[in-house]
N, C-alpha and C positions, 0 to 999 in steps of 0.2 A: 869469472866466466858467467855470462848471462845466457840462460836457457829458456826456451819455450817448449813446454811439454803438452802434447795433445792427448786428450782423453778425460774420462770422468769416473772410471770404475775403480775396483779394488787393485787391479794391476797398476793403474796410474798413481794411486795413493802410495803403494809400496815403492814405486819408482821415485816419486817425489820425496818420500821419506829418506831413501838412500841418497838421492842427489843432494838433499839439504844437509847431509852430514859430510859432504866433500868440502874441504877447506878452500878449494879453488872456486866454489860457487859464490857469485856476488849477488845474483838476483834470479829468481825463478818465477816465470809466468806459466800458469796452467789454464788451458782452454778446453772445455769450460770448467773442469775441476769439479770438486764436490765439497761439502762442508768441512771435511778434514784437511783437504789440500790447502784450503784458505789459510790455515795456520802455518803452513810451510812456505808459502809464497803468495802470489797475487792471482786470484781467479779472474779470467777475462772472458768476455763474450766473443765467440768466433765460430763461424761455420767451418768445422774441421774437415768437411767433405768437399770444400771448395778450394782447389789447389791455388788459384790466383789470390784468393782472400788470405790464405795462410801465408803465402809468400810475401804479400804486401805488409801484413802485420809483422812478420819476421824482419823485414827491411826497416819498417818504421820504428820498431823497438830496438833496432840494431843488436839483435841477439847474436851470440857466437855459435849457438847450436840449437837445432830443432830436434826433439825426440818425439817420434810418432808412436803412441801407445797402441791403439786398436788397428785391426786389419783393414777395415773399410776405407779409411783415408789413404792407406798405402796402395790398395787396388785402384783407387780413384786417381792416383798419380800425384798426390800431394808432395811426396819426396822429390819427384822430378821438377816440379815448379820451384821448390825451395832451392834445389841445386842450381837451377838455371839462373836464380837470383843471386848466386854467388855465396850462399850461406851453407855451412856444414850441416848435414842432416843425418841422424841415425835412423835408418829405415830404407828398405829397398825401393827402387823405382817401380812404376806400375807394371812393366813387363816382368821383372823379377818377382814381383808380388803375386804373380799368377801361380807360383808354387803353392800358395794357399787359396788363391782365388778360383783355381780350377784343379780338381783332383785328377782329371784326365791329363792336363798339362804336366802335373807333377809326376804321373806315371810315365809319361813320355820322356821326361828329363831323366828319371831314375833308370829307365831302360838304356838310354844312350850313355849314361854315366856308369853303368854296371853296378847299380846300387841294389842290394838284396831287399825285395819287398814281396808282398802277396801277389799271386797271379790275379789278373783282373780283366773284366770286360766292361767297355764303355757302351752304354745303352741309351737309345733315344726313343724307343717305342716299348710298349708294355709286352709285346711278343718277344722282343729281344731280352727284356728283363726276365721273363718267365723261363726262357731257354737257359739264361745264365744261372738262375737260381737252381735249376735242375742239374746243370753241368757241375756246379761246385758242391751241391748238397748242403745239408744242415751241419752246423749252425750257419744261417744266412747272414751275410754282411752287405748292407745296402747303404750307399753314401750319396747324398745330394752333391752334385758336382761343384756347386758354387758355395758362397759364404752362407753359413746357417747358424752363426752364433754358438757353435759347439753342440747344436742339437740336430744336425743333419744326418746323423748316423744311427742306423738301427741294426742291432745284432740280436737275432732271434732264431729259435728252432721252428717257429710257426711260419710256414710258407705263406699263408694268407696274410699275416701281419707284414711280412717282408714285401709281398706284392702290393699291399695297400700303401706302404711307405713309398715304394717305387712309383706308383700311380700318382701320389700327391706331389712328388718332386717333378715328375714329367709334365704335370699340368701347369707348371710355372712357365712364363715366357722363356723360350730357348731352353726348356727343361732338358736336363741330361743327368744321368746317374752313372755311378761306378759300382759294379758288383764284384766282390772279391772273395777269394778263398779265405776261410777262417784261419786266423793265427792263434795258436795256443800259447800258454805261458804268460808270466807276469809282464805288465807294461811299464815302460820307463820313459820319462821326459828328460831330454838332454838339450839345453840351450847352448848354441854356439854363436859367439860374437864374431862377426866377419867384417873384413875391411875391403872386400872385393877380390882379394888374393889370399890372405891368410885367415886361419880359423883358430879360435881360442875357446875351448869348452868351459862352461860353468859346471858346477857340481850337479850330478843327476838328482832327480826328484821323482816321486810317484804321486799321481793324483787319483781321485776317486770320482768317477763320473755319475754313477747311479744315485738316485735321490735318497735312498733309504739304506739302513743298516743291512749288511749281508749282501750288498750289491743288488738290492731289490729296487723296483720302481723304474721310472723313465730315465733316460740319459739326460744329464744337465750340463751346464757349463763347467761344473766341477764343484764338489762339496767338501773338499779338503785335500791336503797334500803334506808330504814330509820330505826332508832331506837331512843328512845323506842317506844312502841305501846300503846298510851294512851287509846285506845279503848279496849284493850285486858283484859280478867279477871285478877284481881290482883293476884290470886293464880295460874296462868297459869304455871309458871316455876316449882313450887312445884308439880303440877299435872303431868307434863311431866316427871319429875325425877322419881316420884313414880310409874307411870303407863307405862312409855315407856323406859327411859334410864336405870334406875337401873335394871329392869327385863332383859333387853338385855345384860347388862354388866354381870349380874349374870349367864345368859345362856352361854355367851362366856367363862366365867371362868369355868363353869361346863364341857365344852367341852375340856378344857385344852388349849384354845387359848385366853388368857386374852386380853381384849380390853384396850390398853394404847394409849391415844391420844385424838383426837377430834371427838366425835360422833355428827354429824349434823342431827338433827331431823327435817325433812320437814313435816309440820303438816297442817291439815285442821280443822278449827273449824266449824264442820257441825251442821245441825239441830238435829242430833242424838248424838252429843257430839264430843269430840276430836278423831281424826283419824290420823294415820301416812300415809303420802303420799309416802315418801321415806327416806332412810338413805344415808348419805354420810359419809366418814371416814376422812374428813379433813375440814378445814375452807372453808366456801362457799364464792364465789365471785359473786356479789359485797357486800354482807352483812358484810363481814369482815371489809371492809373499814369504815362502819358506827359504827359497834360494838366496834372495837379496838380503834377508835377515842374517845370513851367514857370511856374506861377502865382506872382506876387509879392504880390498883394493878400492880406492875412491871411485864411485860410479861415474861421476861427471867426467873425470879425466879419461876413464876407460872408453866411454861412449864417444867422446870427442876424438880420441885416438883412432877408433874404428872409422869414424866419419871422414877423417883426413888420410886414411891409409897407413897409419903408423901404430898398429897393434903392439902391445908389449909381448914379451915372451911368456910370461906366466902371471898368475893371479895369487892373491893371498886370501886364505879362508880361516874362519873361526873353527876351532875344534868342536864347538857346540853343535847339537842337533836342533832342528826347527820343525815344529808341527803346526799346521794351519787348519782350523776348523771353521767352516762356513755356516753362517746362520741364514736360513732362507725364509722368505715370507710365507704366510699361510696360502696354500693353494699352489705353491711353486712345485714343479715347473709348468704345469698345465695352464693355470690362471691365477697368478700371484695377486694377493690383495695388497693394495698400496695405501699410503697415507696414515698408517697407524703409528702412534708415538713409541719411541724407543727410550728405555731408561737403563740405568746401571752402568753406563760406560765409564764413569769416573772410577767406580769401584773396580771394574775390570782392568783398567789401566794401572791400578795400584798393585796388582798382583806382580810379585817379583818375577822378572824374566819374561813378562808377557806384554803385548801391546795389541791395540785394536786397529784393523784396517777397514775403512769405509768403502763400500762398493755402490749399493743402491740406497743412498740416504739423501735427505733434503731438509732444509729448514722451512717450517711453516709457522708463521707468527711467533718466531723465536724458539719453536720447539722442534727437536730432531724427530723426523718421521721416516718411514720406509718409502722408497721411491723406485724400487726394482725388485726383481725376483730373488737374487742373491743380495742380501742387505748389507752384511758386514762379515768380518772374519776376526777370530782371535788367533794370534800367533804366539806360541810358547817356545822359549829357548831353554835348553838344559844340557847337562853333561852327556846325556844319551837320549834316544828316542822316547823311552818311558818317562824320563824327567820332563822333557819338552812337552810331551803329551799331557802330563798331569797339569802343567801350568796353563796350557791352552784351554783345557776343559774347566779348570778353576776360574779362569777369566770369563769363559762363556757362561758359567753358572750365575754370574752377577747380572747378565743382560736379559732384559725382559722386552718382549714384543709379542703382542697378542696373536696366538695361533701359529707362531713361528715354529720351525723345526730344524734340527741339525743332526748329522750322523754321530752316533756315539762310538763308532768303531774305526775312526780315522787312525791309521798307523798301528792298529791293534794286531795286525797279522805279521808284523815285522819278524818276531821270533820264529814263527812258522816258516816264513820265507827263508830266513837265515838257515833253518834246518833243512832246506831244500825240499819243502813240501808245498810249493806254490800250487794253488788250485787253478782251474781253467778261467776263472772270471775275476782275477785280481784287478783292482783299480777300475 
């Protein structure tokens, strides 16, 4: 099987790594890829936001499957163009991708599908935003309606901060925001592979959004993750499929825009029950690094089966746990410093049960340098979360990048969560 994978971040390196381990894979093209994906396949130059260009390359290269990593190409309609060219693609069409492209659209679909979620108000003016903030009260939850790279959400008890974020979002062209009732309880990420009709859940994970230890600092794209969740209800995946994923997939099919690809269900396990925080329409980063490290079902065959409407009944998983720790550049998330050399990766890779995932790296005069806010991640595998965590941090201890930072408390709260003492700001 010949596959074209779109994207260049940590998610795509993790996907490429899993695809490369599938015995059915004959050739892997990654556009544009990063220095690490070049060792797993062939990096190629391609404007992944240009649907016609992607379809043309897929045809020219005679690929069997296109896997779309990031959300922006999906919202731009890349999957539609590839399907029209007669090539299987793992990723929803542009209309279905609005589940992530517009939070207001996602709320509308959830309402029609009867999916439990936070009560919300869609606002297009600052006066509407102020009224919604007062209606729901603190803590305030303000979300940019469109794509924001994981940084469009502010959760704060400071009304002025909430209103300032609302104003900044509304100042954009066609600016629109969603203000929601705050959801208490720990958050969970559950990826569901969908073939337009059927839904197959992956193992749940939890990520950590805030930049610093103790959930301090600004929201980021994610500073770490772990899987499985030993504290979560045993029937969580089944409940999510029945009450969230399948109703949404059914609603999208009813609209004539079937959802084929990865439905990322961001969930809160609240005191009032399961609630949807958000949907994404692609693998999440950094949860993918932990989840795919545990998947034993060959990934290329799984994604191809979804693309052609033939999902298997079940998946195979490792009994091991996985913990992912993200290394961020100096100044991240506000103003990351780029272009600094990175060393120690060979030593990190030699740690038993650990590997390194590249996210924002580049080669400059043959030297590996930082090229993004979230630079790389170490992934540790072990018999339980503590063992996996130890390996991830041992690998991280070898890596040097001037001014960089990483959280030291990824997955440190698992025992407390398992004891039923989840605090209000988990993940």
